[in-house]
C-alpha positions in Angstrom: 94.9 114.8 79.0 98.5 113.0 78.9 98.5 109.8 81.0 101.3 107.6 81.7 100.2 104.1 82.7 103.3 102.2 84.4 102.6 98.7 84.0 100.5 99.6 80.9 101.1 96.2 79.0 99.9 93.8 81.7 96.5 92.1 82.3 95.0 95.4 84.0 97.1 97.7 82.1 96.2 96.9 78.7 92.6 97.4 79.6 93.1 100.6 81.3 95.2 101.9 78.5 92.5 101.1 76.0 89.6 102.8 78.0 91.7 105.8 78.6 92.6 105.9 74.9 89.0 105.2 73.9 88.1 108.3 76.0 90.2 110.7 74.2 93.2 110.6 76.2 97.1 110.6 74.9 98.2 107.3 76.5 101.7 106.0 77.1 102.0 102.6 78.6 105.6 101.9 80.3 106.7 98.4 80.6 109.9 96.4 81.0 109.3 95.0 77.6 106.5 96.8 75.6 107.1 94.9 72.6 104.8 92.2 74.1 102.1 95.2 74.0 98.8 93.6 72.7 96.4 96.6 72.4 93.1 96.2 70.6 92.9 97.5 67.0 89.6 99.0 67.8 91.1 101.9 70.2 93.5 104.8 69.0 97.0 104.3 69.2 98.7 103.6 72.6 102.3 104.9 72.7 104.8 102.5 74.3 108.2 103.1 76.3 110.6 100.6 78.0 111.5 101.0 81.8 111.9 99.2 85.0 110.3 100.6 88.2 113.1 99.1 90.3 115.6 101.4 88.0 114.7 105.1 88.7 117.0 106.4 85.8 115.2 104.0 83.5 111.6 105.4 84.1 112.3 109.2 85.1 112.0 110.7 81.6 108.8 108.8 80.9 106.8 111.3 83.4 107.9 114.4 81.6 104.8 116.2 80.2 102.4 113.7 81.8 99.3 115.2 83.4 98.4 111.8 85.2 100.4 108.8 86.2 99.0 105.4 87.2 101.2 102.7 89.0 99.8 99.2 88.4 103.1 97.4 88.7 102.8 94.2 91.1 104.0 91.0 91.4 101.3 88.2 92.0 100.1 87.5 95.4 99.2 83.7 94.3 102.5 82.8 93.5 106.2 82.9 95.2 108.1 85.5 93.2 111.6 85.2 91.9 113.8 86.5 94.6 111.6 85.4 97.3 109.6 87.6 99.8 111.9 90.6 99.4 111.1 91.1 95.9 107.7 92.3 97.0 109.4 95.1 98.8 111.7 96.0 95.9 109.0 96.0 93.4 105.9 97.3 95.3 107.3 99.8 97.9 110.8 100.6 95.9 109.0 100.7 92.5 106.3 103.1 94.1 108.9 105.5 95.7 110.6 105.7 92.0 107.4 106.7 90.6 106.2 109.0 93.1 109.8 110.5 92.9 109.5 110.9 89.1 106.0 112.2 89.1 107.0 115.0 91.7 109.9 115.9 89.8 108.0 116.6 86.5 105.0 118.1 88.4 102.4 115.5 87.4 99.1 116.7 88.4 97.4 113.4 89.3 98.7 110.2 90.6 96.7 106.6 90.7 98.1 103.9 92.8 96.8 100.3 92.4 97.0 98.5 95.6 95.3 95.6 97.3 92.7 95.0 100.0 94.1 94.7 103.4 97.2 96.5 102.5 99.0 97.2 105.9 102.7 98.0 106.5 102.4 95.5 109.6 100.3 92.9 107.8 100.8 89.2 107.6 102.3 88.7 104.2 105.1 90.3 102.5 102.9 91.3 99.6 100.5 92.8 102.2 103.1 94.8 104.0 104.9 95.8 100.8 101.6 97.2 99.2 100.9 99.0 102.8 104.4 100.8 102.6 103.7 101.8 99.1 100.7 103.4 100.2 102.2 105.3 102.8 104.7 106.8 100.3 101.8 107.7 98.0 100.0 109.6 101.0 103.1 111.3 102.1 103.9 112.5 98.8 102.9 116.2 97.3 100.8 114.8 94.5 97.1 114.6 94.0 96.7 111.0 94.7 94.1 108.3 94.6 94.4 104.6 96.0 92.3 102.1 94.9 92.2 98.6 96.6 90.6 95.7 94.5 89.8 92.4 95.2 91.0 89.5 92.8 90.6 90.4 89.3 89.5 88.2 86.6 88.8 88.2 82.6 90.6 86.9 79.7 94.2 86.8 80.3 93.8 87.1 84.0 95.6 84.5 86.3 92.9 83.8 89.3 91.1 81.3 87.3 94.4 79.6 86.3 95.5 79.6 89.7 92.5 78.0 91.1 93.0 75.4 88.1 96.5 74.7 89.1 95.4 74.2 92.8 92.6 71.6 92.2 91.4 68.9 90.2 87.8 68.2 89.0 85.5 65.6 90.5 87.2 65.6 93.8 90.0 67.9 95.1 91.6 68.9 98.5 91.7 72.7 99.4 93.4 74.1 102.4 90.7 74.8 105.2 88.3 73.5 102.9 88.6 76.2 100.6 86.7 78.8 103.0 88.9 81.7 102.4 86.6 84.5 100.8 87.2 86.3 97.8 85.1 89.1 95.9 86.2 88.7 92.3 85.6 91.8 89.9 85.7 91.6 86.2 88.8 93.8 84.7 86.0 95.3 82.4 84.2 96.6 85.2 87.4 97.9 86.9 89.1 99.6 84.3 86.4 102.4 83.7 86.8 103.0 87.5 90.4 103.4 87.3 90.1 105.7 84.3 87.4 107.8 86.3 89.9 108.3 89.3 92.4 109.8 86.7 89.5 112.1 85.1 87.7 113.3 88.2 89.0 115.6 90.9 86.2 114.0 93.3 88.5 110.9 94.0 91.7 113.0 95.0 92.7 111.9 98.3 90.3 108.9 98.5 91.5 105.2 99.3 88.7 103.1 97.4 88.0 99.3 98.2 86.5 97.8 95.1 85.1 94.4 94.9 82.7 92.5 92.5 78.8 91.7 92.9 79.2 88.6 95.1 81.5 87.1 97.7 82.7 83.5 96.9 84.9 81.1 98.7 87.8 79.3 97.1 85.5 76.1 97.1 82.9 78.3 95.3 85.2 79.4 92.8 86.5 75.9 92.1 83.0 74.7 91.3 82.2 77.4 89.4 85.1 76.6 87.1 84.5 73.2 86.7 80.7 73.7 86.3 81.5 75.9 83.3 83.4 72.9 81.9 80.3 70.6 82.4 82.3 68.8 85.3 81.6 68.5 89.1 84.0 69.1 92.0 83.7 67.7 95.7 86.0 69.8 98.0 87.7 68.0 100.7 89.2 70.0 103.4 93.1 69.8 104.2 93.9 70.9 107.7 95.4 74.5 107.6 98.6 73.3 109.7 99.0 70.5 107.1 98.7 72.8 104.0 101.1 75.1 105.9 103.7 72.4 106.2 103.1 71.4 102.6 103.8 74.9 101.2 106.5 75.4 103.7 108.4 72.4 102.1 107.4 73.3 98.5 109.2 76.9 98.8 112.5 75.2 99.6 112.1 72.3 97.3 110.4 74.3 94.4 107.7 71.5 93.8 105.3 74.2 93.0 105.5 78.0 92.7 103.8 78.6 96.2 105.2 78.9 99.8 104.7 80.2 103.4 103.5 83.5 102.3 100.7 82.1 100.2 99.7 80.0 103.0 99.3 82.9 105.3 97.2 84.7 102.6 94.6 81.8 102.6 94.0 82.6 106.4 92.3 85.9 105.8 89.6 86.9 103.5 90.1 89.3 100.4 86.9 91.1 100.4 85.6 94.7 100.9 84.3 96.1 104.4 82.1 98.8 102.1 82.3 98.3 98.5 83.0 101.7 97.1 81.7 101.0 93.5 79.0 103.5 94.2 81.5 106.2 94.3 81.7 105.8 90.6 78.0 105.8 90.3 78.0 102.0 89.6 75.6 99.5 91.3 77.0 96.3 92.6 74.2 94.4 90.9 75.3 95.7 87.5 78.8 94.4 87.9 79.5 91.1 85.9 79.8 87.8 88.2 82.6 85.2 87.6 79.8 82.6 86.7 78.6 85.0 83.6 82.2 85.2 82.5 83.0 81.7 82.6 79.9 80.7 81.0 80.8 83.3 78.3 84.4 81.9 77.7 83.4 78.2 77.8 87.0 76.9 78.1 88.4 79.9 76.2 90.2 83.1 77.1 91.5 83.1 80.8 90.8 79.3 81.0 94.0 79.0 78.6 96.0 81.5 80.6 97.4 78.4 82.8 99.8 77.8 80.1 101.5 81.0 81.3 101.6 80.2 84.9 103.4 80.6 87.4 102.5 84.3 87.3 105.5 85.5 89.2 106.6 88.2 86.9 106.0 92.1 87.3 102.5 93.1 85.8 103.8 95.3 83.3 
């Protein structure tokens, strides 16, 4: 099968391209700057092509001859993007519109859209609204589509651990609302095979799958796990949500930290599944890798070093 992975050199995209190539597919990764691609030497070659989803003419020809297309392009919800909240609509909704248009023009058989938990065109954040509007475009298309909504994804090169480090300090730290926002982190190595299965298996056509990891953790739990892996403790002190909102609103205008009102709003609702759909892929939740297991395995390496690349405000291609 010929598969185009839009956003194929990003954190999730790299792992998915390698998974698909290892399964015998002819894989092409589309990215704004594919020279940054870093695929493993242990998998068959992955072709690369340059293109920007906000520019239809730059991506249209890449869909020619493809049996399946995967749209992974995303701005980080954890940080304020360059261009402000409007950037979410331009990249998520507009970029998806261009991908769908190109896929329909070239009769691509299968289309996978990577969305987000809580995606809703009337949602409380610009990120969630744009993701919801992008889903509507996919559902209204004539493609055989699948939508996957994961919780936060962790792994070597990911930004979730780095984001938490940026937001906290060891020993004593303050967190908005005491860090009670709940997440269901999933390891990229567990997510990638599920994404590959949606491309290969007709059973997933027309499905919207919510995917989470094996445990629900608060932001405070995540902070404790990170510093525990460093041999340190952390005591979490609650910062009133109203005060946190004021601080992030001010920072948005002063550019003190790459977070703003949208990130404050996102901390007011959980990032967890209602029904974890991993069983649709023949997977038991208990078989998935926990954040603790990952952190103990890297012990300060891998993702822990990704803080050097923060803020993660660029498009995930």
